[in-house]
Each structure stands twice: as C-alpha cells, then as structure tokens.
N, C-alpha and C positions, 0 to 999 in steps of 0.2 A: 470452392470455398469463397465466400463473399469478401470483398476487400474492405467493406465498411461495417456492416452489421447485417442482421437478418432482414433489415428494412432497406438495404442498399438498392439503388436504382439500376445499377449495371454490374456485370461481372467482368473481371479482367483475367487474362491468362496468367496462371500462377508461375512463379519462378521455380527453379529446382528446389525441392524440399517442401513444396506445397504451400508456400507463403506468397502473398501478393505485394507488389510494390506500392508505396504510398502515392496516391493520386492527388494532385493539387487542382484538378479541374473543379471549378465552382459548381458544375452541374452534378458532381458526385460527392464532394466533401461536405459532411454535415456542418462543419465549422464555417465554411464559406457560405453555405446556405443561411446560417444564422446571421452572418454579417449582412447578407443581401436583404433578408426579410425582417430584421429587427432593428430598432433604433440604436444610434451610436452610444447613448448613455448607458445602455445595458451591456455593451460589449466587454468591458473589463471584468464584470461578473461572469459572463459566459466563458471568457478565457480561463479564469481561475477554476470554474466548475469543470469545463471539459479538459483542462490541462493542455489546451492547444490554441495558440494565437491564430488569428486569421492572417492571410498572406500580407506582409508589409506592415503588420501592427507594430507600433512603437513600443520598445521595451521599457518596462517599469522596473528600475533597479531596486534590489533589496540587499541589505547587509546581513552578515551572520548574526550580529547583535539583534537586529530586528526579528529574525527567525527565533532566536533563543528567548528573547523577552516575551514576544507574543505567545509563544508556546507555553512557557511557564505561567503566564497570566491566565491563559485559557484553562490550564490544569487547575490553578488555584481557584478560579471562579467556579469551575465544575465541582470541586470538593466543597467549597463554601455553599453553593446552591443546594447541594444534597443535605448538608448538615442543617442549614436554616430551614429547609422544607420539612425535615424530620422533626425539628424542634417546634414548629408551628402546628403540625398535624392538620387534620381536616383536608380541605381542598388543596392546601399547599403541598400535600404529598405528591400531587400531580407534577410538581416541578422536579421531582427526583430523576425521572428519565432524562430531562434536560441536563441536570448535573452529571449524570452518568455519561451522556454523550460528550460533553465538554471534557470530562476526565479521560475518557477513552481517546478522544482526539489528541489531547495534550500528551498523554503517556505514549501513545503510538508514534506521534511525530517525534518526540524525544528519542525513542528507541529506533524507529525506522529511518529517520532522516538525519537527526543531529548526531546521535551516537555513531551512526554509520559513517557520517562525514568525518567525525573525530578519528575513526579507525584509519582513515586515509590522510590524517593530519591536514584536513581541508577546511576546518573551521577557523582556527587561529594559525594562519599560514606562516607567521613569523616566530611562533613559539610552540614547539611540539609538545612540551610539557603541559601546556594549558589544554591541549586536545585530550591528553591522557587523563588529566584531572577531571575535566568535564565528563568525558566518557565513563570514567570510573563512578562518578556521582550518579549519572543517569542509570547505570547498571544496578547500583544499590537501590536507588529510589524505585525503579520499576521491577525489582526482584527478578532480574534476568542474568544470563551468563556473565561472569566477570569480564570486564572490558579487555584485559590483556589476552585472555584466552579467546575471546571473540575476535579480536584484532588479528591474532596469530593465525587462527583457522580460516578466517575470512580472506585474508590477503594471500595465504599460501595455496589454498585449494580452490576457493570460489572464483578468484580472478586468475584462472589458468585453464589449460585444456582438460582439467579434471572436473570442469563444471558438469553437474548432474551425473556424477559417477560416485561409487562408494567412497566415502570419506568427505565428500562435499556436503556443506551444511544443509543445503536445500534438499539434496537427495536423502540425507539421513533423516530429516524431519518428515518428508512425505512418505518415504518407504518404511523406514525403521520405526518411527514414532507414531505416525498417523495410521499406517497399515495399508496404504495403497500398494497395488501389485503391478509390476511391469507387465504389459499385455492385458491388463484388466479392461473388460468391456466398458464402453462409455457410460451406458445406463447403470451398470454396477458401480462405477466410480462415483456417479452422482448420488446413488443411494448410500454409498459408504460415507460420502461427505456429509449429507444431511444427518445420518445416524451419528457420526462423530461429533458434529456441532452440538447435539443435544445430549450427548453421553455424559452422565455424571462421573463415570469411571475415567474417561479421558480428561476431563477438567480437573478432577482431584489428582490424577497422576501427574499432569503437567504442572499444576501449582506446587505439588510436593517436589518435583524435579527442580523447579525454579527456586524454591526455598533452599534446597540442597546446594544449588549452584551459587546462591547468595552467601550462605553461611558455612558451607563445607567445601569450598573450591580448593584448587591446588595452590592458591595464593594466600599465604597467611595474612599479609597486609590487608587484602580485600576482605577477608573474613573478619578481622578485627575492626575495620572501619564499618562493616555492615552491622556488627554487634553493637558498636557504640552508637551509630545513627539510629537503628531501630529500637534499641533499649531506651534511648531518649524519647523517641516518639511514643512508645508504649507506656513509658513512665508518665508522660503528659496525659495520655488517654486515661490511664488509671487514676491519676490525680483528679481529673475532671469527671470521672465516672462516665466516660463517653464511648463505651465499647460498642453499643448499638450503632452510634453515628459512625464510628470507625469502620465497622463491618459494612454498613450500607454505602457510605460515601467513598470508601477506598478499596476494601477487600473485594467486594462484588465486581466493580468495574475493572479493577486491575487483574482480576483472575479470569472470570467467565468471559466477559466481553472483550478484554484484551486478547485472550487466547483465541476466541472466535474470529476476531479481526486478523490475527496472525495467520490462522489456518487458511482463511479465504485469500489473503494476500499471497501466501507462499504457493498456493495452487496456480497462480498466474505469474509468479516472478520470472520463471524461465520455462521453456518448452524442451522436452526431449527431442533429439534430432531424428530425422527420418533414417531408419536403419541402413538404407541402401547408399547413403551419402558418405563421402570421405569423413570418417569419424573425427569430429572436433577439429576440423581444419578451420582456418580463420573465417572463411565464408560461412561454414556451418555454425560456428560460435556466434557470428553476427546475427544469424537467423534464430538462434535459441532464446533471444531476448527481444521482445517487441513492446512498443509503447501501448498503453491502454488508455484510450480517451473516453470520457464520460459524456455522452450526448446522443441525440437522435436527429436525423434529418428533419428539417422543418416541414410542415404539411405541404404536399404538392396537390394543389387544388385547381380544378378547371375554372376558367374565367366566368363560366356560367353558374358556378356553385351557389346555392342558396345560403343565406346568412346562418341558418341553423347548422348546415353542414360545416361551414367555416368555423362557427363557434365551437362545435363539438370536436373538430379536428385539432384546433389550437388548445382547447381544454385538455384533451388527451395528451397532447405534446407536453404541456406544462406539468401535468401530473407525472408523466414519465421522468421529466427532468428533475422535478423537486422531490419526488418520493422514491425514485430508483437511482438515478445518476448522482444526485447530490449526496445522499447518504453513502453511496459507494466511494465518492471522492473524499468525503470528510472522515469517515470512520475506517476505511480499508485502504484505499489508494491515497494515503496521506502524504502531504509534503511533496517531495520530488519523485515519489515512487511510480507515478504514471509514466515517467520518462526514464525508467531504469536502464533502457537500452543506451541512452546517451551516457549514463554513468559508466557502463561497462566499456564504452569506447574511449572514455576520458576519466579513468579512475584517478583520484587524487586531485582533480581539478577543482578550483574554487568556483567554477561556473555552476556548481550544483545550486547556488543561491538563486539563479534565474534560469534553471535548466530548461524549462518549457520554451523560453524564448531562444536560448542558445541552440537547442535542438532544431527549432523551426528555421533558424538562420542556416544551419547546415543542410536542411531539407531544401530550402530555396536555392542553395548554392549547388544542388545536384547530388548531395550525398545520399546513398541508398539506405533507407530505414524501413522498418516493418511496424505494423500496428494493428490493433483491434479497436472496435467501438463497443463499449459496454462490458462491465465486469462479468456478467453471466456468460456472455458470448465468448469472452476470453477464457473463462474456466472450461467451457465446453471444448474449445480448440485445444487447450492444454491436455484435456482428457483424451482427445483424439490422438494426439502425438504419443501419449503414454500407452495407449492401446496398441500402437504399432510396434512397441518394443518387444524383443524376445524375452520371455520370462527369465528372470534371474540374470539378465545380461549385465555386464559391467563395462 
C-alpha cells in the first residue's frame, strides 16, 4: 500500500495493521513538493486546500466566532444566490449550482464541524449551555438528529473501544442504513456506493428519517422548537408564494447533496481494524482513524523536458487540484474533518479551531499519525479494510 497516493514516488514498509507512517521527507511528501516548486504567495491557499501545512509553516489563528460567522455567511450567500438566479431566469440559472455549492458547504460545516464541536463543549469553552443551544439550532436548521441524542450517542459509543462495532453511529450508518456488508469485495463496495449515491429510494428514505428525527424525536422540547421554527419559515414562504425558490434553494441541496456528501464522508471517517490485531487496543484504535489530505505531488520532470511537456504536466496537475481535490475539500472533507484523527486523540479540545496546524506540530514533534492522499484513494483503502472483516462480525 502506498504511503501517499497512487502517484507516490516510493513505498515504505507498512506498520502492523497494514498502514504506513507519515513521512516528512520533502522527496516524498506532496505538500513539501508544493512548497519547493510553487511561490510563497500561494502557500496559504495550498495549506487550506490540502489540509496540511508544510514543515515549519507559521500558524494562522482562527476563533470559534470566525468559524461560526463565516459558515453562516456562506450558507446565506448560497441560498440567496439560488433564489436570485431563479428569479432572474435565463442565463442566470447557471448560478444555481454555485448557490447549491455554498449551501452544501455551509450546512455540512455547521453539522460536521461546529455541531460536532458543540457536542464536546469545545465551541464555547466557558459556557456549556451555549454549546447546547447552538448545537440544537444547527440540528433543527439542517434537519438532522436532535442535538442531545447525537451528543449522547457520539460521546458514549463513538469515542470508546466500541468504535465501528454495532451501536456505533458510523457502523450503524454504513452497515445498517447504507447496506454495506462486512467482508464485501472492494469492487462490489464501489458499485454499491455509486448505486446508493444516485438511488431515489435512498435519498427519499434518508430525508424522511431526518424529518422524523427533527419533528418526532424523543425530546419534546426539540420537537416543539422544530415546529415553531419551521412553521415560521414555511409561513413566510407561503406568504411570499416562494415554494419553488424554497424547493430549489433549500430542499434540494439540504437533502440530496447534503446526504451525498455525508455518505462519501462517512465512508472514510474511520477504517475497520485488521481482524488479526488485538481488537480495539489503543494502538489499533489510533490506526482506525487517518487524516485525508487533498493534493497531488507536483510534476517530476527531467531537466531536459520540452516546454510542451512541462506545460501539459502542470496543466494536468492544476486540473486535478482544482476539479478533484478542491471539491473534495470544500463539499465533503469540510472544516476540520480531514484531520479527524487529531480530534480522536484530543476530544473536547478547543484546538479543533486550528487542528491542521496543531496536528502538524505533533507530527513534527515525533507523534505517530497515519494518513492518505486523496478522497477516492481513502475510500478505496476503507473498502479494503472492510473486505477483510468476517461477515456479521461484531
């Protein structure tokens, strides 16, 4: 198995469990190659895109308020863009996908990063109630599992040695909801993933389940707040006769695209352990979560290469970065999710605000971490580990 990606220059001897240690060699690491081959002014963008700083990069501090405000602003701009494009019609309709993208980005970051941090009381470190209030509002807004139920299950089973066992949220989603099978062949797993992503039945079922979790949960207060909030929204939509705009600008991105993003993300959130290892020991648990970086090694060209060859190599590289890795980072590996391994070693820490830099600090200090380069490569590795599991194992 390659340490970096299918384009890696070298192989390294895998650790027990079939995973490779993170290499900081500039001859191997794509991020270090980007630092070497590209100008300084573009490095901050590359750090955000890849979710990996170069060695020694100066940390840029962000606050919880910065994360919250920019995420809600992106969400608002996304909805507004779709509504305005729909009202103008004509060529302006081409702006709707941009609106959808911003809406999905905002909604996914609210749910995946900010609500998740709220469940660990890591957004407002001096007032736990504020975390609960914000988490509750996000769960109502995004039509997802009520915050208290999510927090209870997440902290009890997901952050324990029950990770990826029956009862764990990721296990339940992948096996019970999506229908992957332990021991499933890798090729079959890929076919099942693509089939599920375009399945109307899957999306209708998931959206119906989310509506039930929003309005018919085991929390009466959550249900009442949901009814009040969404009654107000739907009342306004009715008053303005804006049902088409509501459907296009909110329901489509928050249902189909949100769910597709969630599915792809959860395929790589954790890996099943190798069956022969000591089950869910601390070492195995650390290997079950790997970082996912978004990027490619820069072109390796001979000094005698012609300008056409250089031009084509760099064009291909930029196409991969902008049309594969950037969408992966923005719409699927949103917020702090590329460095989810850092979170599992530091649950409840306020360092989620700058986790990509905090993780890099630990790596440079000698802490052993694991990673993949590329979303599709990470999904493939996840399917490989799932294929090794005994059927119906627990």
